[in-house]
N, C-alpha and C positions, 0 to 999 in steps of 0.2 A: 300376578296371583301368588306365586311362590314367595316373592320378596315380602309380601304382606304376611304370609304365614310364618316366615322366619322372624319377622319383627313382632308378631303378637306373642304374648306370654303363654296363653293357654287356649287351645281350640275349644269350641263349645259343642261340637257334635262328632259323631263317629266318622262322618264323611270328612270333616275337618282333620281328624286324626289320620285318616287315610291320605289326604292331601299333604299333610305335614310329613308323614313317613316317606312318601314318594319324593317330596322336595328334599328332605334330608339325604336320602339315598343318592339322588342326582347331584346334589351339592357336594357330597363326599366322594364323588367319582373323580379321581385324579386326572384322567385323560380329558374329561370335559372341563374341569377346573382350569387346566393348562390352556385349553382351547379358548375359553372365555377370557382369561387373563391376558392372553396373547392377541386377542381380537382376531382370531382366525376366521370367525364368522362375520367379520366386519365390525363396525361401530355398534351394532345392535346385538353383539354376542350374548350379553347378559339377558336381553329380552328373549333371545332364542332359547336359552336355557329355561327361562320361566315358562315359555310357550310349551317346551317339551314336557315339563312337569304337569301342566294342565292337560296336554294331549294324552299323556299316560293315564291320568286320573279319569278322563272321559272314556278312554279305551276300556279301562277296567270296569267302569260303570255300565257302559253301553254293550260291551261284549263279555259277559261273564265267563265264557269258555276260554278267554285269553290265558295262556300259560307262560312260563318263564322263557321258553324258546321264542314265542311271539314277541315278548318284550325285548329280548336280546336282539332280535332282528330289527326292531324299531330303533333301538339305541344305536346300533351299528349304522343303519341307514341314515338317521338324522345326523350323526357325526360326519358321515361322508357327504351328504347333500348340503348341510347347513354350515359345516366347519371345514370342509375339504380335508378331513382326517380319515384315514383308513385304519380301522381298529382291527389289528390282527394279533393282539396280545391276550385275547380271551378276557380282558378286563370288564367287558359288558356282562359276562356270566354272573359274577357275584352281585352286581348291581341289580340285575333282573331278579335274581334269587331273593335278594333283600326286599325288593318291592313286593314280590309274591308273599314273602313272610309277613310283611306289614299288612297286606290284604287279608291274610288268614287271621292275624291277631285282631284286626278290627272286626272281622266277621264274628269272632268269638266274644268280642267285647273286652278283650284283654289289651288295654291301652297303656299299661305300665311300661312295657318295653319301649314303646314309642316315646313316652315321656322321658325315659332314660336316654334315648337317642337325642332328644331335644336338649337335655341337660348337658350331655357330652359335647354336642355341637356348640352350645353357648360357651362352655368352658374352653373349648378349642379356639373359638373366636376371640375370647378374652385374652388367651395366652398369645395368640398371634398379634393382637393389638399391643400388648405389653412388650412383646419382642420387637415390634416395629418402633415403639416409643424408646426402648432401650438402645436400639441401633441408631436412632435419630440423635439421642443424647450422646452416644459414643462419637458420632459424626461431628457434633458440635464441639465436643471436647478435643477431638483430633484437629479440627479447624483452629481452635484456640492455640493448641500446641504448635501447629504449623505456622501461625502468625508469630509466635515467640521465636521459633527457629529462623524465620525469615529476617527478623530484626537482628539476630545474632549473625546470620550470614552476611548481611549488609556491612557489618563492621569488618569482616574478614576479606571483603572483595578487593581485588587488585585491578587497577586500571590497565587494561591490556592494549589500549589504542584501537584503531580501526582495523578491521579484518581486511586482508588483501583481496582484491577483486579476483574472481575466478576467470582464468583465461583459457579458452578452449582453442586448440589448434584447428584451423579450418580443414575440413575433409577434402581429400584430393578427389576431384571429380573424375570418374572413370569415363573414358571416351568410348563410345559405342563402336563395336566392330562391324565393319561392312564387308560382306563377302564379294566375290568377283561378279555376281549377278546384280549387285546393288541392294541386297537385302540386309537389314540391320539385325544382328544377332541379339536375341533377348537373353539376358543373364539374370538369374534370381538374385535377390538382395543378399543372401548369405554367401554367394560366390564372388561378390564384388570385392 
């Protein structure tokens, strides 16, 4: 559900703007983003994030008395249950507050801030994509430079012959000590 909202250009209803705002707040939460990128929730980590967005939307629609503390508790619990991450850095607080602010804006019919959030998200995504492309390009350039260096290194190589075989002296086996009653004394490895 949230992936669709992030891919659509413009929502067409106030509930769509609420869903978009929730999705953007969740997708901008660094702790959850790291958990999804690291697959801490398993191979379906991204789907779990999308489910969370939908669950919060349903919660806000079905339970109008929901407040920021309720949302914070849900965020913390989902991170713990679904991603095995204990959130103790208070990072869920601003996410919950942002979702509540989105809810209030949509209730007032003021969707311009949500549109601005969407534009900021798109800009940030485009910058990430161009940074990845630039890093990939740098990597290709470095690979080309590395190939040139390898060719130069081959010319300077000196034949050193075969390396000598490593010879290890055999360990002297420690004979067990037997006391007068015929019992063998046990000695730890470090004392041998």
